[in-house]
N, C-alpha and C positions, 0 to 999 in steps of 0.2 A: 504493499500499499503506499503510494507516494504522500508526502506530506512537505509543506512548505513552512516557514517560520515568519511570522509576523509580529511587529512590535505593538505591543499592549499597554496601554497609558492606563494605570490606575490609583487608587487612593490607598494609601498603606500606612496604618499607625501615624496618623495626622500628617502625611508627607505623601507628595506623587511622587511616583515611580515609574519606570519605562522597562519593562523585560520582554522577553521573547517567547511565544507561544507557537506551538505547532499545531497545524489544521490539516486534515485530511484532504487531498483531491481525489479520493475514492469517489464513484459514480454515485453511493449513496447517500453523499454528503451535498447539499446547496446551501448557499449563504444568501443572506440579504443585508445589503447595506443600509443602514437607518440612520437619517439626518435628525438629530435632536438637541436642541439648546446648543446650537453653535458647533457642535461635534459628530463624527461618523463613529457609527457601534457595528459590530459584526454581529447578526445573529445567525444562530445555527439550526438547521433540520437537517435530520436523517432519516432515510427510509428504513422501515423495519419490515423486513421481508417476510416474518412470520406473522404479522399483523395485517400486511400488504396496506400500509398507509405512512404519511409521512408524519414524523414527529419532531414538535418544537423542542428544542433542546435549550431553554434559556439558562440554565445554568452555566452554559459554555458561553454565553455572549460576553463581550467585552467592548472597551473604547479603543478605537484603533489610533494609535499615534502617527501613522502614517498611511492614511487610506489610499492614496495613488499608488503606493508599494503594494497594497492589499489588492488592488484593481489587478495590476499586472501579474501578480503571482497567482491570484486565484482564476483570473479569466471566466472562462463559460459557468464556473460553479457559482457566481455571482449571478443568481435569478432574478433579482429584483433591487431597486431603489425604492425607499420610502422616506416619509417623515412622519412624525406624530404631532407636529406643533405646525403652527401658521408660517415656518419659514418658506421661502419659496423655491420649491424643491427642483426646480427646472434651472435657476440660476446656479443652485447648489450643484448639481451635476454636472452642469457646463463646465463651472470653475473646476471640478474633480478631473473632468476628461481633459481638460487643457492642461493641468498638472501631469496627467498621465501621457499625454502626447509629446509633451516639452521633455520628458524622463526618456521615452522611449526614442526620440530622434537624438538626443543626448549619449544615450547607449550605442 
């Protein structure tokens, strides 16, 4: 099973830290990138073959430190972009894709 490492931004013991989290690129995993309160979060969904349905795995969700890197590494495993507040999602996704494009051209 192939995995990629993403930077997670989190609050720990009264301090903000950034660490690395491995996420799967296996076909039974899909990810939603959700914009809320000015930040991008990675939401996890896993297909359970025995139950034959998709399960939300919210215990694995986290705030992305580098959302452009996540888009590049996850590729087609990102199945949706969403928001839960009144932010302009079109503008935020457009800004994110510009950062992805700039990084792709630089590499």
